[in-house]
Backbone bond lengths (Angstrom), bond angles and torsions (degrees), N, CA, C in turn:
res aa  C-N    CA-C-N  psi(-1)  N-CA   C-N-CA  omega(-1)  CA-C   N-CA-C  phi
1 X - - - 1.440 - - 1.540 109.99 -
2 X 1.343 114.28 141.91 1.492 120.22 -176.36 1.495 110.72 -66.03
3 X 1.327 117.42 -45.70 1.496 122.78 178.63 1.546 109.90 -54.76
4 X 1.318 114.72 -43.88 1.509 119.14 179.65 1.519 111.13 -64.73
5 X 1.331 117.26 -37.78 1.440 122.39 179.34 1.547 109.90 -64.02
6 X 1.324 114.33 -42.96 1.480 118.62 178.21 1.549 110.10 -59.06
7 X 1.329 114.63 -47.10 1.530 117.65 178.65 1.481 109.46 -58.62
8 X 1.327 118.38 -46.75 1.450 125.53 -177.88 1.527 110.38 -55.63
9 X 1.293 117.08 -36.07 1.476 123.66 179.19 1.541 111.04 -86.49
10 X 1.313 118.59 0.87 1.436 121.43 178.65 1.511 112.45 74.56
11 X 1.332 115.46 25.54 1.473 120.86 -176.71 1.569 111.78 -111.89
12 X 1.345 115.85 144.00 1.408 120.43 170.93 1.530 108.96 -124.61
13 X 1.252 118.03 146.89 1.485 120.40 177.17 1.505 109.50 -76.05
14 X 1.333 117.32 131.10 1.433 120.37 176.66 1.549 108.50 -74.51
15 X 1.324 116.94 172.16 1.471 120.58 167.30 1.481 105.97 -61.05
16 X 1.323 117.31 136.90 1.527 116.99 177.88 1.554 110.17 -64.25
17 X 1.326 116.81 135.18 1.408 120.34 179.18 1.537 113.08 -60.21
18 X 1.282 116.49 141.49 1.470 120.49 177.43 1.446 108.64 -81.50
19 X 1.388 117.51 154.28 1.471 119.37 177.54 1.515 112.17 -59.74
20 X 1.313 116.31 143.16 1.489 122.26 -179.73 1.521 112.39 -95.46
21 X 1.318 118.19 2.56 1.455 123.54 178.65 1.516 109.52 -160.68
22 X 1.368 116.92 -157.50 1.464 122.20 -176.29 1.546 109.82 -84.52
23 X 1.310 117.50 74.87 1.515 121.83 177.60 1.556 107.71 -155.50
24 X 1.276 114.82 172.97 1.528 119.56 172.44 1.518 105.04 -111.54
25 X 1.345 115.17 159.23 1.444 122.25 -174.95 1.511 111.52 -80.22
26 X 1.345 118.71 -20.15 1.473 121.88 178.39 1.526 110.20 -159.72
27 X 1.275 114.74 149.61 1.459 120.76 175.68 1.522 108.22 -130.58
28 X 1.299 113.75 129.88 1.516 119.81 -179.78 1.539 106.01 -105.45
29 X 1.356 115.15 129.55 1.425 122.91 174.87 1.495 106.30 -126.33
30 X 1.308 119.40 103.05 1.437 123.64 -173.45 1.496 110.27 61.70
31 X 1.341 117.15 -123.56 1.426 122.89 176.96 1.493 115.97 -96.51
32 X 1.341 114.64 15.81 1.471 121.78 175.63 1.484 111.58 -110.71
33 X 1.390 113.59 135.76 1.477 120.26 178.13 1.529 108.47 -120.34
34 X 1.303 115.50 129.13 1.468 122.80 179.08 1.512 108.63 -114.92
35 X 1.329 118.60 117.91 1.433 119.19 179.48 1.559 110.63 -93.03
36 X 1.259 115.29 151.20 1.470 121.51 169.75 1.524 107.12 -75.07
37 X 1.291 115.51 162.98 1.493 118.56 175.28 1.512 112.24 -61.04
38 X 1.334 115.81 136.88 1.395 124.35 178.91 1.532 109.13 -121.78
39 X 1.365 117.09 164.59 1.453 118.95 175.01 1.495 107.81 -141.32
40 X 1.365 113.84 -161.66 1.461 122.84 -172.34 1.567 112.37 -92.16
41 X 1.316 112.72 63.56 1.474 118.00 177.32 1.523 111.64 -100.88
42 X 1.262 116.71 146.82 1.489 123.54 168.33 1.503 106.89 -135.54
43 X 1.341 114.71 123.83 1.471 121.14 -177.99 1.528 111.50 54.09
44 X 1.329 115.94 41.03 1.443 119.40 -179.73 1.497 118.09 74.49
45 X 1.317 115.29 2.98 1.484 119.31 -178.51 1.551 108.61 -111.04
46 X 1.354 111.85 137.18 1.531 117.62 176.95 1.517 106.59 -75.04
47 X 1.328 112.15 126.79 1.505 116.87 -176.39 1.539 107.57 -87.20
48 X 1.330 119.37 -42.02 1.441 121.48 176.92 1.534 107.10 -115.01
49 X 1.300 118.42 147.02 1.469 120.98 179.13 1.503 111.12 -148.70
50 X 1.304 115.16 139.88 1.471 120.48 179.87 1.512 116.36 120.02
51 X 1.291 113.95 -178.41 1.509 121.62 177.38 1.508 110.36 -87.57
52 X 1.367 112.83 134.19 1.430 118.43 175.06 1.532 107.71 -75.14
53 X 1.312 117.67 134.53 1.445 121.83 -177.86 1.503 110.68 103.00
54 X 1.314 121.72 -18.00 1.456 121.54 174.36 1.499 109.98 -131.12
55 X 1.356 118.91 -53.38 1.493 122.12 179.78 1.516 111.68 -85.85
56 X 1.341 115.60 -30.89 1.444 122.43 -172.71 1.583 108.83 -129.79
57 X 1.286 117.61 145.59 1.479 123.32 175.70 1.554 107.55 -78.32
58 X 1.329 112.03 165.25 1.479 116.54 173.19 1.521 110.07 -57.40
59 X 1.301 122.21 -41.60 1.423 125.83 -179.91 1.562 111.63 -59.78
60 X 1.366 113.84 -42.82 1.466 117.91 176.82 1.478 111.09 -64.55
61 X 1.335 117.65 -40.37 1.460 120.09 177.92 1.512 110.91 -65.16
62 X 1.301 119.19 -38.83 1.456 123.89 174.84 1.497 111.17 -58.39
63 X 1.375 118.24 -45.54 1.440 121.78 -179.78 1.526 111.43 -67.21
64 X 1.389 116.35 -36.41 1.464 120.58 175.93 1.520 110.45 -60.13
65 X 1.374 116.03 -43.21 1.447 120.01 177.60 1.517 114.55 -63.69
66 X 1.360 112.84 -42.39 1.483 118.35 174.69 1.527 111.75 -57.83
67 X 1.297 118.42 -49.64 1.485 120.97 176.94 1.537 110.20 -59.13
68 X 1.313 117.78 -41.05 1.498 120.16 177.28 1.516 110.56 -58.22
69 X 1.336 118.54 -42.64 1.446 120.73 176.85 1.503 113.16 -61.67
70 X 1.303 116.79 -36.88 1.509 118.35 173.43 1.531 110.21 -62.26
71 X 1.297 116.34 -43.12 1.483 120.14 179.33 1.549 110.41 -62.23
72 X 1.357 117.00 -36.61 1.458 120.40 176.96 1.488 110.64 -66.46
73 X 1.321 119.23 -41.77 1.444 122.02 177.01 1.541 112.02 -62.84
74 X 1.378 113.59 -40.13 1.497 118.17 175.77 1.512 110.81 -60.52
75 X 1.336 115.73 -42.30 1.438 121.23 179.47 1.546 110.03 -62.36
76 X 1.274 115.92 -44.04 1.517 119.02 -179.75 1.505 109.86 -64.08
77 X 1.361 117.97 -42.30 1.436 117.91 179.98 1.518 110.78 -64.31
78 X 1.364 117.44 -41.54 1.460 117.21 179.34 1.493 111.71 -64.05
79 X 1.295 119.85 -31.88 1.533 123.22 -179.62 1.484 110.98 -74.77
80 X 1.351 119.49 -44.60 1.488 121.34 -167.86 1.518 110.72 -112.04
81 X 1.333 120.96 -10.22 1.437 121.50 174.10 1.502 115.95 94.59
82 X 1.332 116.91 -29.17 1.494 118.30 -173.75 1.495 106.63 -153.08
83 X 1.319 118.04 126.49 1.479 121.66 176.10 1.515 113.20 -65.31
84 X 1.303 119.64 -19.33 1.443 121.90 176.23 1.527 111.58 -64.96
85 X 1.313 118.58 -14.75 1.422 122.15 172.62 1.480 116.29 -69.95
86 X 1.343 117.91 -13.60 1.435 120.08 179.37 1.481 110.55 -73.16
87 X 1.357 116.49 115.60 1.447 121.33 176.34 1.549 108.76 -83.86
88 X 1.336 116.34 -42.04 1.464 119.15 -179.58 1.484 109.43 -163.57
89 X 1.318 115.98 139.22 1.455 121.49 166.70 1.534 104.57 -80.78
90 X 1.311 118.02 119.26 1.421 120.41 -174.37 1.517 113.40 -94.23
91 X 1.343 116.16 -43.90 1.454 119.90 -174.74 1.542 110.61 -143.00
92 X 1.292 115.52 137.15 1.523 122.63 173.58 1.503 104.37 -122.15
93 X 1.319 113.55 129.82 1.481 121.02 175.47 1.562 107.17 -118.28
94 X 1.313 118.48 113.44 1.406 121.60 -176.21 1.543 112.76 -118.38
95 X 1.317 115.06 135.78 1.459 121.48 177.26 1.553 106.03 -116.62
96 X 1.331 115.25 135.94 1.417 122.05 177.80 1.522 110.11 -119.54
97 X 1.307 114.44 123.56 1.473 122.75 175.67 1.569 105.06 -71.87
98 X 1.321 115.00 104.34 1.460 120.74 -167.05 1.565 114.48 -116.86
99 X 1.287 113.19 138.92 1.467 120.49 165.96 1.527 107.20 -56.71
100 X 1.324 118.61 145.52 1.508 119.83 -179.07 1.544 111.74 -58.11
101 X 1.299 120.28 -25.78 1.489 119.97 -179.44 1.537 112.56 -100.66
102 X 1.355 118.32 13.98 1.440 123.43 177.08 1.500 109.32 -95.81
103 X 1.302 118.02 129.62 1.483 123.00 -174.96 1.539 112.91 -131.64
104 X 1.286 117.48 18.81 1.517 121.20 -174.66 1.506 109.19 -110.10
105 X 1.337 118.80 39.43 1.446 119.19 179.08 1.545 113.78 -58.47
106 X 1.321 118.19 -40.13 1.495 118.73 176.53 1.541 112.83 -54.15
107 X 1.299 116.82 -43.61 1.432 122.19 -178.16 1.600 111.98 -65.09
108 X 1.352 115.00 -32.44 1.453 119.61 176.96 1.553 107.37 -68.27
109 X 1.323 117.34 -51.00 1.508 121.23 -175.45 1.485 109.73 -70.46
110 X 1.357 120.64 -14.96 1.413 120.70 169.27 1.562 114.52 -56.99
111 X 1.363 114.15 -23.69 1.498 116.80 175.88 1.480 110.71 -60.93
112 X 1.326 120.76 -37.83 1.420 124.09 177.58 1.572 108.97 -76.58
113 X 1.309 117.95 -49.35 1.451 120.36 -177.14 1.501 109.44 -60.74
114 X 1.308 120.76 -47.04 1.466 121.22 -179.21 1.567 111.50 -59.63
115 X 1.315 117.27 -39.48 1.455 120.38 178.98 1.493 111.44 -65.06
116 X 1.332 115.90 -44.10 1.494 120.44 -179.91 1.502 111.35 -61.38
117 X 1.278 117.79 -43.73 1.493 120.90 175.74 1.500 112.04 -65.55
118 X 1.351 117.03 -43.47 1.454 118.08 179.71 1.485 113.91 -61.97
119 X 1.314 117.39 -35.62 1.486 122.53 -178.54 1.506 112.80 -83.94
120 X 1.366 115.98 -42.39 1.449 120.79 -172.56 1.530 117.77 -103.51
121 X 1.321 114.89 -6.85 1.431 120.23 -177.17 1.533 112.73 65.96
122 X 1.310 118.47 -140.28 1.479 120.93 -178.04 1.481 113.42 -60.67
123 X 1.322 117.39 -32.67 1.504 117.50 178.91 1.573 113.93 -72.13
124 X 1.348 112.61 -4.99 1.471 115.83 174.54 1.535 113.89 -94.47
125 X 1.394 116.63 -7.77 1.418 119.40 175.43 1.519 111.23 -70.63
126 X 1.311 118.08 140.21 1.435 118.21 -168.41 1.562 110.44 -150.94
127 X 1.316 114.58 162.21 1.473 120.60 167.02 1.523 105.04 -75.20
128 X 1.349 115.92 154.86 1.487 115.93 -172.65 1.555 107.52 -156.41
129 X 1.377 112.60 149.74 1.449 122.17 163.91 1.479 108.01 -126.67
130 X 1.331 116.09 140.83 1.509 123.01 177.84 1.483 106.95 -126.72
131 X 1.294 117.41 108.85 1.464 122.76 -173.39 1.543 109.82 -114.36
132 X 1.361 116.61 145.56 1.407 121.89 174.05 1.515 107.36 -99.38
133 X 1.342 113.80 146.12 1.445 121.37 176.09 1.512 106.76 -141.82
134 X 1.371 113.73 161.04 1.466 117.40 -176.50 1.521 111.93 -90.75
135 X 1.334 119.01 -0.87 1.487 120.26 -178.95 1.530 106.20 -167.37
136 X 1.334 113.44 147.32 1.438 120.38 169.43 1.540 109.39 -138.07
137 X 1.280 119.12 157.40 1.490 120.25 -176.71 1.485 115.07 -51.74
138 X 1.279 118.69 139.62 1.468 124.87 -178.62 1.483 114.94 56.89
139 X 1.298 116.30 18.47 1.488 123.17 179.43 1.557 112.85 62.65
140 X 1.332 113.74 29.16 1.482 117.87 176.12 1.551 109.06 -69.47
141 X 1.351 116.58 152.42 1.462 118.28 -174.95 1.585 111.53 -84.49
142 X 1.306 117.15 -28.77 1.429 119.49 -179.87 1.521 110.33 -139.71
143 X 1.350 114.77 152.87 1.423 121.19 169.46 1.536 106.68 -137.90
144 X 1.294 116.78 127.71 1.518 119.78 -176.64 1.516 108.72 -131.29
145 X 1.291 112.49 141.24 1.452 120.21 173.19 1.521 108.27 -127.90
146 X 1.402 116.54 159.07 1.438 121.26 -176.56 1.508 112.03 -136.42
147 X 1.327 115.49 152.47 1.455 122.02 166.21 1.446 107.53 -116.19
148 X 1.367 119.73 126.51 1.463 124.65 -174.95 1.535 107.92 -125.10
149 X 1.352 113.30 136.88 1.456 119.72 170.12 1.505 108.63 -93.71
150 X 1.313 117.80 126.09 1.431 124.32 -177.39 1.546 109.32 -95.59
151 X 1.345 115.65 150.55 1.426 120.67 171.97 1.528 109.70 -66.35
152 X 1.309 119.08 143.91 1.485 121.41 178.98 1.510 107.42 -66.39
153 X 1.337 114.81 147.03 1.478 119.97 177.66 1.506 112.50 -67.35
């Protein structure tokens, strides 16, 4: 069970972050779930802030991406009611707020990928893009969205 695996790893799902503008956090179309971009918020507060490579270390960026993956799982649970409905994480798209001389965006987004595989096993393995950008909203270090295939009802 996914919830048991989270407990085994010493993790708890946070409250899913509320939308910060005029959008919804997830849209389900049939057995496909598309999440909006999430970041490293807890109780509406940004936990990590700044550019990776100047304001934050690679390890801090990794932890921000890991926390973001927890928020994505919380969003999925809120949308579909049970994480066991996840058949497969299909795609992860990660953006890293990067210093111009920082080039390790894949290692930052590994924070999310590693967590998804640790929690979901093989169904957490996914296709992925990890992109650097010079700015993200509210100076967050990462923004990640996912596409998930759900088990049929």
